[in-house]
N, CA, C and O of each residue as an XYZ file, in Angstrom:
320
protein
N     -56.811     23.213    -45.828
C     -56.733     22.214    -47.005
C     -56.118     21.166    -46.496
O     -55.510     21.097    -45.428
N     -56.318     20.240    -47.402
C     -55.879     19.014    -47.079
C     -55.421     18.337    -48.488
O     -56.210     18.163    -49.417
N     -53.932     17.950    -48.530
C     -53.364     17.131    -49.850
C     -52.978     16.410    -49.565
O     -52.322     16.427    -48.524
N     -53.139     15.252    -50.339
C     -52.936     13.847    -50.481
C     -51.698     13.765    -51.300
O     -51.641     14.373    -52.369
N     -50.696     13.047    -50.862
C     -49.712     12.653    -51.838
C     -49.029     11.191    -52.011
O     -49.497     10.500    -51.106
N     -48.172     10.466    -52.744
C     -47.764      9.480    -52.661
C     -45.960      9.541    -53.316
O     -45.528      9.896    -54.413
N     -45.477      9.185    -52.464
C     -43.793      8.670    -52.978
C     -43.457      8.178    -53.940
O     -44.100      7.175    -54.248
N     -42.547      8.520    -54.694
C     -42.546      7.379    -55.862
C     -41.486      8.128    -57.238
O     -40.944      9.231    -57.167
N     -41.458      7.759    -57.692
C     -41.009      8.130    -58.896
C     -41.893      9.095    -59.940
O     -42.818      8.784    -60.690
N     -41.084     10.716    -59.637
C     -42.372     11.464    -60.382
C     -43.274     11.569    -59.949
O     -44.057     12.058    -60.763
N     -44.031     11.249    -58.367
C     -44.927     11.008    -57.238
C     -45.157     12.137    -57.147
O     -44.645     12.966    -57.900
N     -46.103     12.477    -56.061
C     -46.369     13.781    -55.058
C     -46.214     15.288    -56.086
O     -46.539     15.162    -57.267
N     -45.740     16.612    -55.622
C     -46.011     17.386    -56.095
C     -44.955     17.527    -57.366
O     -43.740     17.723    -57.349
N     -45.568     17.412    -58.104
C     -44.747     17.800    -59.309
C     -44.126     18.775    -59.669
O     -44.366     19.841    -59.102
N     -43.332     18.731    -60.508
C     -42.462     19.777    -60.414
C     -40.971     19.441    -61.283
O     -40.302     18.409    -61.269
N     -40.762     20.619    -61.969
C     -39.408     20.109    -62.942
C     -38.079     19.623    -62.120
O     -37.393     18.675    -62.504
N     -37.814     20.347    -61.005
C     -36.551     19.880    -59.999
C     -36.847     19.721    -58.458
O     -38.040     19.793    -58.161
N     -36.332     19.603    -57.866
C     -35.825     19.281    -56.230
C     -36.614     20.609    -55.923
O     -37.823     20.733    -55.730
N     -35.667     21.534    -55.927
C     -35.906     23.233    -55.505
C     -37.074     23.511    -55.479
O     -37.653     24.011    -54.514
N     -37.608     23.195    -56.632
C     -39.305     23.766    -57.199
C     -40.276     22.987    -56.412
O     -41.401     23.409    -56.146
N     -39.782     21.753    -56.018
C     -40.766     21.184    -55.397
C     -40.841     21.386    -53.871
O     -41.912     21.209    -53.290
N     -39.617     21.789    -53.143
C     -39.184     22.117    -51.926
C     -40.085     23.639    -51.922
O     -40.927     23.739    -51.029
N     -39.958     24.597    -52.710
C     -40.212     25.637    -52.638
C     -42.177     25.831    -52.913
O     -42.868     26.801    -52.603
N     -42.704     24.260    -53.721
C     -44.126     24.316    -53.801
C     -44.848     24.294    -52.366
O     -45.791     24.969    -51.953
N     -43.821     22.935    -51.524
C     -44.237     22.331    -50.179
C     -44.104     23.668    -49.482
O     -45.213     24.110    -49.183
N     -43.007     24.525    -49.094
C     -42.889     25.774    -48.389
C     -44.329     26.456    -48.399
O     -45.011     26.763    -47.421
N     -44.646     26.628    -49.865
C     -45.967     27.721    -49.781
C     -47.062     26.981    -49.521
O     -47.875     27.542    -48.786
N     -47.370     25.791    -49.928
C     -48.876     25.330    -49.408
C     -48.543     25.165    -47.936
O     -49.452     25.524    -47.187
N     -47.298     24.643    -47.275
C     -47.324     24.967    -45.438
C     -47.532     25.960    -44.943
O     -48.036     25.886    -43.823
N     -47.204     27.625    -45.625
C     -47.063     28.832    -45.562
C     -48.815     29.437    -45.619
O     -49.303     30.393    -45.016
N     -49.389     28.585    -46.463
C     -50.873     28.710    -46.705
C     -51.898     28.070    -45.761
O     -53.116     28.245    -45.802
N     -50.962     27.020    -44.589
C     -52.040     26.106    -43.458
C     -52.522     24.827    -44.197
O     -53.411     24.138    -43.695
N     -51.831     24.435    -45.625
C     -52.037     23.067    -46.237
C     -51.717     22.114    -45.470
O     -50.758     22.406    -44.757
N     -52.157     21.002    -45.305
C     -51.648     19.958    -44.355
C     -51.429     19.048    -45.292
O     -52.412     18.688    -45.939
N     -49.967     18.388    -45.636
C     -49.927     17.579    -46.601
C     -49.803     16.143    -46.151
O     -49.046     15.902    -45.211
N     -50.405     15.267    -46.674
C     -50.436     13.757    -46.068
C     -50.145     12.753    -47.123
O     -50.953     12.825    -48.049
N     -49.245     11.849    -47.261
C     -48.895     10.728    -47.860
C     -49.690     10.001    -47.537
O     -50.245     10.060    -46.440
N     -49.994      8.911    -48.660
C     -50.659      8.203    -48.758
C     -49.813      6.781    -48.981
O     -50.349      5.745    -48.589
N     -48.911      6.740    -49.410
C     -48.051      5.462    -49.717
C     -47.669      5.156    -48.377
O     -48.152      4.173    -47.815
N     -46.575      6.156    -47.625
C     -45.952      6.129    -46.805
C     -46.568      6.634    -46.010
O     -47.397      7.514    -46.239
N     -46.189      6.017    -44.519
C     -46.518      6.741    -43.145
C     -45.384      7.774    -42.837
O     -44.400      7.358    -42.224
N     -45.444      9.108    -43.219
C     -44.843      9.948    -42.948
C     -44.983     11.331    -42.334
O     -45.437     12.294    -42.951
N     -44.525     11.363    -40.969
C     -44.812     12.835    -40.281
C     -43.544     13.731    -40.264
O     -42.473     13.576    -39.677
N     -44.032     14.807    -41.161
C     -42.668     15.619    -41.387
C     -43.087     16.493    -40.457
O     -43.131     17.645    -40.888
N     -43.447     16.345    -39.208
C     -43.135     16.923    -38.285
C     -42.219     16.942    -37.353
O     -41.735     17.832    -36.654
N     -41.969     15.166    -37.514
C     -40.943     14.177    -36.651
C     -39.414     14.587    -37.234
O     -39.152     15.169    -38.287
N     -38.654     14.176    -36.377
C     -37.251     14.103    -37.038
C     -37.300     13.277    -37.516
O     -37.039     13.581    -38.680
N     -37.567     11.753    -37.434
C     -37.853     11.020    -38.904
C     -38.112     10.990    -40.034
O     -37.400     10.571    -40.946
N     -39.609     11.621    -40.114
C     -40.192     12.156    -40.639
C     -39.566     13.160    -41.741
O     -39.882     12.953    -42.913
N     -38.970     13.899    -41.536
C     -38.026     14.820    -42.102
C     -36.962     14.254    -42.937
O     -36.631     14.845    -43.965
N     -36.440     13.239    -42.608
C     -35.041     12.516    -42.850
C     -35.416     11.890    -43.874
O     -34.689     11.827    -44.865
N     -37.055     11.103    -43.804
C     -37.665     10.135    -44.499
C     -38.226     11.087    -45.838
O     -37.883     10.709    -46.958
N     -38.903     12.053    -45.739
C     -39.529     12.765    -46.761
C     -38.219     13.525    -47.674
O     -38.387     13.662    -48.886
N     -36.663     14.102    -46.903
C     -35.389     14.556    -47.161
C     -35.187     13.592    -48.931
O     -35.121     13.890    -50.123
N     -35.160     12.461    -48.142
C     -34.736     11.381    -49.268
C     -35.424     10.581    -49.677
O     -34.945      9.451    -49.762
N     -36.253     10.707    -49.931
C     -37.497     10.446    -50.885
C     -37.335     11.746    -52.045
O     -37.499     11.621    -53.259
N     -37.087     12.602    -51.553
C     -37.432     13.736    -52.522
C     -36.595     13.764    -53.051
O     -36.743     14.044    -54.241
N     -34.955     13.462    -52.473
C     -33.661     13.387    -53.569
C     -33.667     12.088    -54.621
O     -33.164     12.057    -55.744
N     -34.604     10.701    -53.709
C     -34.586      9.536    -54.825
C     -35.332     10.414    -55.926
O     -34.590     10.908    -56.775
N     -36.582     10.656    -56.022
C     -37.518     11.090    -56.818
C     -36.790     11.845    -57.871
O     -36.729     11.612    -59.079
N     -36.258     12.785    -57.178
C     -35.104     13.622    -57.973
C     -34.121     12.919    -58.852
O     -34.255     13.157    -60.052
N     -33.335     12.252    -58.569
C     -32.511     11.069    -59.337
C     -33.223     10.257    -60.383
O     -32.809     10.009    -61.515
N     -34.597      9.799    -59.715
C     -34.889      9.085    -60.895
C     -35.556      9.785    -62.157
O     -35.789      9.214    -63.223
N     -35.831     11.153    -61.854
C     -36.137     11.861    -62.666
C     -35.098     12.426    -63.687
O     -35.493     12.723    -64.814
N     -33.908     12.574    -63.374
C     -32.234     12.961    -63.923
C     -32.452     11.956    -64.642
O     -32.943     12.230    -65.736
N     -32.218     10.597    -64.378
C     -32.438      9.475    -64.969
C     -33.254      9.202    -66.500
O     -32.933      8.835    -67.630
N     -34.475      9.615    -65.794
C     -35.456      9.614    -66.994
C     -34.928     10.244    -68.203
O     -34.512      9.564    -69.141
N     -34.931     11.398    -68.211
C     -34.207     12.554    -68.392
C     -32.907     12.349    -69.638
O     -32.729     12.684    -70.809
N     -32.387     11.812    -68.884
C     -31.320     11.092    -69.477
C     -31.160      9.934    -70.495
O     -30.191      9.881    -71.252
N     -32.079      9.075    -70.486
C     -32.496      8.068    -70.764
C     -33.318      8.440    -72.218
O     -33.220      8.096    -73.395
N     -34.044      9.201    -71.551
C     -34.973      9.921    -73.338
C     -34.010     10.532    -74.360
O     -34.032     10.492    -75.590
N     -33.181     11.093    -73.526
C     -32.251     12.180    -74.756
C     -31.282     11.282    -75.354
O     -30.532     11.648    -76.259
N     -31.283      9.891    -74.772
C     -30.113      9.139    -75.500
C     -30.967      8.334    -76.103
O     -30.325      7.842    -77.031
N     -32.096      7.892    -76.118
C     -33.256      7.557    -77.434
C     -33.201      8.206    -78.434
O     -32.998      7.890    -79.607
N     -33.463      9.518    -77.751
C     -34.156     10.411    -79.470
C     -32.447     10.412    -79.975
O     -32.237      9.764    -81.001
N     -31.816     10.762    -79.639
C     -30.311     10.757    -80.245
C     -30.108      9.340    -81.092
O     -29.557      9.508    -82.179
N     -30.474      7.946    -80.757
C     -30.098      6.874    -81.120
C     -31.211      6.913    -82.513
O     -31.026      6.257    -83.539
N     -32.531      7.953    -82.240
C     -33.738      7.526    -83.139
C     -33.694      8.064    -84.206
O     -34.133      7.703    -85.298
N     -32.993      9.219    -83.810
C     -33.260     10.772    -84.822
C     -32.137     10.547    -86.404
O     -30.948     10.461    -86.097
N     -32.277     10.503    -87.158
C     -31.830     10.197    -88.814
C     -30.475     11.116    -88.418
O     -29.606     11.331    -89.263
């Protein structure tokens, strides 16, 4: 099986948090699924690809947390 992903805010394996994304990726890999990134040339088998993939996952998590904070703040400001 082949899965195409794109890195970026809230892209790729949709999950609640970083740990869940990593868990999902490990399960897919265990089942023999090959993950191919379509927006960035990442080879997760290489050292550089491992680092780039990890940093991208952390940046996605940071973006997700920021969106959550902004949403909660907006709800508090607009709630009567």
